[in-house]
N, C-alpha and C positions, 0 to 999 in steps of 0.2 A: 367505499370500503371503510370499515370501522378502524379507529386509530389503533386499537389493540391488535387487530389482524394485520394491519399495515406494519406495525412494529415487529411482530413475529416474522413476517415475510422478509423484512429488511435484515433482521437478525440472522435468519437462515442463509441469506445471500452473503453476509459478511464472513461467515466461517470458512467457506472454500477460498474466498479471496485472500483472507489472512494467511491461510495455509500455503497458498501459491506464492505469496510474498515472502514468507519465511523460507520456503524451498529455493526461490530465485536468489535470495540474499546469500544463502549457504552455498549455492553453486558458484557465486562470484568469488568465493575463497579458493576455488579450484579451477583456474583458467584452463580451458580446453580439457578439463578432466585431470589435470596434472596437480600434484602436490608440490607447492613451491615454498620457499622461505617467506616468512611474513613481510620482509622488506622488499619482496619482489611482487607484491600484490597491490593493485590500485588503491590509493589512499581512501577514496570515498566508499569503499567496501567496509571500512572499519567504523563507520558511523552507525551501523546496525539499523539503517532506515527501513529495511524490509522486515527484519526480525522484531524490532521494537515498534517503530512508527506505524507500519501498515499491518503488523502482526499482532503482537501482544496488547498494544494500546487499543487497537480496534476490537480485540476479543472482549474486553471489559464491557463496553456498551452492548455488544452482540449477545452476551450471556444475559444481560439485564433485559434486553428487548424481548427475548423469548419468554420471560416471566411477566412482562408488562401486560396490562389488560386483564389481570386475574380477577378473582371474585372480590366483591365488596367495593363500595364507592370510594372509601378513603384509600384503600390499597391501589385502586386504579389510578387515582390522581397522584398519589405519592410516587407510585411506580413510574408513571409517565414523566413526572418532574425529574426524578433521578435518571431516567432513561434519556431525557433531553440534555441534562448536564453532562452525562458520560458520553453522549453522542457528540457534544461539542468538543470534548477531549479527544474522541476518536477522529473527528474532523481535523484537528490540529496534528495528530499523529500521521494521518494520511497526507496532509499538506507537507509535513516534514519529509515524508518518503518521496513525494514529488520533487521537492526542492533538491534533495541530495541526489536523486536519480538524474535530474537535469544537469546538475553540476558534474556528476560522474560522466555523463555523455559529452558534455562540453570539454572536459579535461582530456578525455581519451584514456586508453589503457597504458599501464606501465609495462614496457616491453624492452626486449633486446633487439636493437636495429641491426645487429650483426657484429658489433665490436666488443661484445661481452659485458657491456654496462647496461643496466636497466634504467631507462629514462622515459619521460613522457615526450613522444615525438612532437606534439603540438608546442611544447615549451622550448624545444631545442631547434626549432625551425626545420625539422625533417619534413614536416608537412607544409604545404603552402598556406597562405593566409586565409584561404577559403576553408570552410568547415570540412573536415575529413569525413563527416557523416554522409555527405552527398557525393563524394569522390572516392568510390571504392577502389580505384586503381592505386591509391596511396596506401591501402590497407596492408599490402605485402611488404611494406617497410619494416614491420614488426616480424622478425624471424623467430623469436622464441618468446613465449610459448606460441606454438603454431595456432593460427586462427584466433588469437586473443582478441583482436578487434571485433570480429563477428560475435564472439562469445560475450564480450562486454556490452556491445551495442544491443544485442538481443535481450540480455538479462536486465540491463538498466532500462530499456524500453518497456519491458514487461512490468517492472516495478513502477515505472512512471504511469503506465495505463492502470495498473491495479490501484495505485494511490489516488488517481483521479476518480476512478469509479467509487472507491470507498469514501472519498471526500463528498461526492454527490449524495451517496446513500446516507451518510451520517448527517449531512445538512438537511436532507428530506426528513430524517428522524427527529432532528431538532424542531422543525416546524410541526411534524406530527405529534411530538411529545408536548409541544406548547398547546396545540389544539386539545390533546387528551387531558392535559392538566387543567385547562380552563373549562372545557366543556364535558369532560369525562369520556370514558370509552363507551361506545354504543353497544348495546347488547339486545338481542331479541328477547322479548318477554312473551311468554305464552299466556294468552288470554283464554280462559275457559268460559264457555257460555253457561250461565246459570239458568236452568229451566224454571 
């Protein structure tokens, strides 16, 4: 596959992934579909890792990837170089999303265990020392908002998966952009037979 076509293909894949990351991050602000006070929402939601990291930062290289491999030798090489540099930035945005999602999963949700105070059950020893992620019987410790553990685990896991996929795609584009910058983008040239 030509480096220009590969670049456009990766760019087209990054758009829906970025949109899904933005939507998943926004949904984290409404645990179980409820509107809560900002101080009752899990801390790691406020780092905007889905909106900025896996969303807007990844959109920058995606837009450029669609234009990479255009007409003209200089435009191809310069476009691929810029695409490579922005893809590296997109890679770091996706890794940021992965790190914040992992930390959000590790910390667990902010919830009311029944006494009216919003706490992190993992920090107050409501949960055992083993990870709550693999022991679903402990999830019902959180009384309010209802199903907040499932809500957070699902959305943080989606963000983690999207960040990982975007990181791989951006890394592929860094390598593709390097090849395109050094070797140029391949184009079919039509040869006409001269009689």
